[in-house]
N, C-alpha and C positions, 0 to 999 in steps of 0.2 A: 399580500399573499398570505393565505391561511397555511401556516407551517405544517400543521398536522395533516391537513388534506393533501398538501403537496407531497409529503413523505409517503402517505398511503398510495398516492398515484404513482410515484416513482418506484415503489416496491410492489406494484400490482403483478409483476412478473419478474423473473430473474433474467440477467443479461450476461451470460458467459462470454468470454472473449470471442469476438467475431460477430456478435450481435449488437454491439454498442450503437450501431447506426440507427437502431430503432428508437433511440432516445433523442434524436436531433430535434424532434418537434417540441421537446422540453427545454431546449437551449434558448437563451435570450436572443432577441433580434440583434442582428449585426455580428453574430459569431463568425469566426473564420476557421478553416482547416489548415493545419500547419505543414502539410506534406508528409507527415508521419502517422496520420490517422487520428491525431488528437485535435481537440477543438479549443479555441481560446477567444477571449474578448477583452478589450481594454476599456476601463472606466476612468475618465479623467485623462490627464496627460503627465508624462514623466514621473509616474509613481515608482517607488523603489521596492514595492512589495509584490510578490507573486503568490497568489492563493491557489491551492490545488485540491482536487479530489479525483477519484477514478470512477469510471462509468461501469466497468465490468464487475461481475460477482463471482464468487468462488464455487462455481459448479460447472459442469460440462455440457449440460443440456438445458435449454430454456424451458422454464415451467411457469405455470400460473401459480400465484401465491394466494392462499386463503388466510386472511388476517384474523387474529384473535386479539381483542383489546380488553385488557384487564386493568382498569384505572389508568395509570401513567405508562404502563408497559404494553408495548405492541410486539406480538410474536406471530408465529404461524400455527397452523393446526398440526404441525409436526411432520408433514409430508414433504416439505421443502425447506430450504434456507429462507431467511427473510430478505437478505440483501441490504441490510442497514449498513454494512461494510461494502460500498461506501456511499449509499444513497443518502445517509445522514449528512455526509460531507457535501454532497451535491446540493442538498437542501440549503445548507448554510451559504454556499456560494451564490445560489440563485437569489436568496433573500438579500444578501449584501449587494448584489448587482442591482436588484430592484430599488434598493435604498441609495444607490449611487455612491457607494463607498469606493474611493479611488483604488485602483490596483490592476494588475494583470491577472486575469482569471483563466486557469488552465484546467481542462477536463481531459484526463488521460485515459487511454485505452490499455487493456492488457496488464494491469498492475498485478492481478492474481496469477498471471502466467509468466512472472519474472520481470515485471515493470517494463513491458514491451515498448509502450509509447513514450514514456519518460526517458528510457534509455536511449532511444533514437534521437529524441530532442537534445539530450545532454551532449551527445557526440557532435551535434551541429550548433551547440549553444553560442560559441564564439562568433558564429556567422549571423546570428539573429540581431534584430534591431534592439532587443532588450538587454543584451549581455552587458552593456556598459551602464545600465540603469539599475538593474535589480540587485539589491543587497540582502534580501531576506526571502526565503521560501517557506511558506506556512501551509502545511497540508492538514486539512481537517479530516483526519483518518487515524483514529486511535480508539481502542476500547476504553470503557470506564468514563469517569466524569472529572478526573483531576490531574491528568498528565500533560505536561509540556515537555516533550521528549528532548533530551540532551545528547543521547548516544544511540546509535544504531549499530548494525553488525560491523560497520567499518570503523567504529570508534566514535569520537566526538562529532556531532553534527551541528551543534550550536554552542555558543559560549554560555558560561554560567550567568554572566551579567545579563545577557539577552533573555535567558529563560526565567530568571528571577523577576526581571522587570515586566515581562509579558504576563507571568503568573499574577503579579501584583495588579496590573491593569485589568486583567480579567476579573479577579476577585473584587475589585472596587466597583464593578458594574452590577454585581448580584450578591446579596448576603448569603446565598446558598452555595456559592462557588467556593471550592477549596483547591484550586489549581496550584501545582508545585512542580519544580523541575524533576524529571523522571529519567534515569539513565538506562531503562530496560527496554528500549525500542528494539525491534527486530530488523526489518528491511522493508522499505516502502519507496514510493516515487521520490520523495524528498532526498533520499540517500543518493540518488543519481547526480545530485547537484552539489554535493558537499565539497568538491574540489573546485567548484565554479562560482558558488554564491557563498558569501561569508557566514550567513546565519541560516540554517535549515532546521525546521522542527515539525513535529506533528502534535496536534491538539486533540484531546479526548472529546468525542461527540456524543457519548452516551449509549453506545451499543455494547453488548456482551455476548459471549459464546459465539463469536463470529466463525463462519465457515461450517457451522453445524446446524442441524435442524432445530436446535434449542436456541438459536440466535434470537435476541430480543433487543428492543430499543426503548430507552427511557425518553419518551416524547416530551415530557415536561422539561428535562434538561436540554434537549435539542431546541425547544422554543426559547428558553432563556439564553442559550448560547448564540442563537441567531441574532437576537436583539442586542446582546452584549458586544458582539463582534462589530456591530455598526457604530458603537460609541467609542471604540478605542482609537487613539491616534497612532496608527501603525507606522507612519512616516518618521516619528521621532523615537522609536525604539533604539536602544544603544547597539551599535554595530562594532563588535570586537573581533569576531571570527576566531577560529582555532587553527593550529598548524596541521596541514594535511599534505600528503604526498601520494596521491592515488591516481592510478591509470595514466601511464605515459603512452603517447600515441603509438610508439614503435613497439609496444608490448603486445599488440593484437596480432593474432594469427588466424587467417581465414581457413575454412574448410568447405567442401562441397558436399552437403548431406545427401544430395540426390545421387551422387556417384559412390559414396562411401557409406554403406549401411551401418557401420560401427558408430557413426556420429549423427545425432539428431538434435535439432534446435531446442527441443523440449527437455533434453537431458543435460542438466547443468547444476552447479551450486557455486558457493562463494568460499574461497580458501585464502588463508593468510599466506603471504609470500615471505621469503627469508628476510626481506627488509622491514617486515612488520605491517605492511599494507595488505589490502585484500583485493582480489580480482574475481570476476565472474569467469568460471571455467566450464567448458563442456566436458561431459563424462562419457566415455565409450560405453556402448550397449553391453559389452561383455562385463564391465564393472557394475553397471546398473543391475544386470541379472544376478550377479553375485550378491549385491547388497539387498536386493529384494528377498532372496532366500534367507539371508542373515536376519533381516527385519522380521520376516514371517516367523522364523524359528523363535526369535526373541519374544514376540508377541504371544506365541503359544506357551513358551516356558514360563513367562511372567503372569500369564492368565489375563492379560489385557484384552479388551474387546472380545469377550467370549462369543464364539459362534460366528466370527467374521468369515466371509466367503473368500475374499482375496485382498491383496494389497496392490495399490497403485502407487508407484514410486518413480519419480523422475530424477532423483539425486538430490533434490532440494526440499520438496513438499511431499508429505505422506498422506494418502487417502486410504480409507478402509471401506470395503464393500460389505454392507450388512446383509443379513438374510433376506431382507425385503428387496434387495437389489440396488439400493441407493448408495452413493459414495459420500462419506463424511470426512471432512478434513480433520487430521489428528495433530500434526505438528511439523516443524521445520527440522532440517538436518542439524542445525546448531543445537537444538534442544535434544535431539536423539543422541548426539555425541556424548552427553553426560551419562547416558545409560548404555550405549553400545560403543565403546572406545575404538573399535575397528573402523568406524565411520569417520574418525577424525583425520585420517590421512588416506590419500589415494595414490598408488604408484604413478610415476610420471608418464608412463606409456599409456595410461588410461585417461589423461586429461589434456585439453588444449585450451589455451587462453581465448577469451572472448573475441569474436570477430569485430572488425571495425565497421 
């Protein structure tokens, strides 16, 4: 497989959630659909490692991408996002499968819309044939070139021992690598499994400025990572795990969004509970409207994004409409809380815990 050509092929257009089916012709022979919209394939038998990426991109309308290549950097002409988040990860998985590296390979849908596919799988994980085998979840989905993520929004996702050893093994494969444990993760597919799988992490794949039209990919790093990932003995990584107490089954409350206009599946975020754990919670439209005004006023007062036309806010992810009419991702709620304290808490009447 020509890694660069495969990446260019995968990023020839964007794939917002709902259009991922257009990528099935890129999946390896023998893939299966898991009943939740995700795709997977097993290489070898009884592997204890799950490798993941996500198929969707952070936009709302599918668009053709015009690549601009400048040395080792691939970007677009500025009219669209690139989609390296996470077609870089998809490229890694496809390369590893081609090289017959043992593992369970999962291609998730809807990560950019709240980890839709991985969330559904995690709720049914104990009923899968993999639940008694998998001890580590490795997501190739992280900006930069040097992160092995140890913490996400929920707290620890993998042990220090695991992250240190994985960093060491990666660095041994290429003199250019400088991987190290990184506690600054936000929220990705691997976070869905932190209470189910002892070691969960994300690895940098070389993209930058994700979710924006300035997104770019260091293709040389991606090529090196693909080759390095095939040389690592994933099965012998140390499994320590970290203490977690997240998501009890009886914590879930259902609602019918079709009959109650206050609640929509797209309006949600993640909040700490009194016990110190975190839960995905839906936010009422009344509160979303209040927060949208609050954020818009703050943007104007602070002078950020001058000339923006509108704000698109679902309670968790902030997008800004530019004068040209396109939407650019700005940040997550957890990042806004540092600047707008009123977003740190939501009255109980405006939230409901995630549906089962």
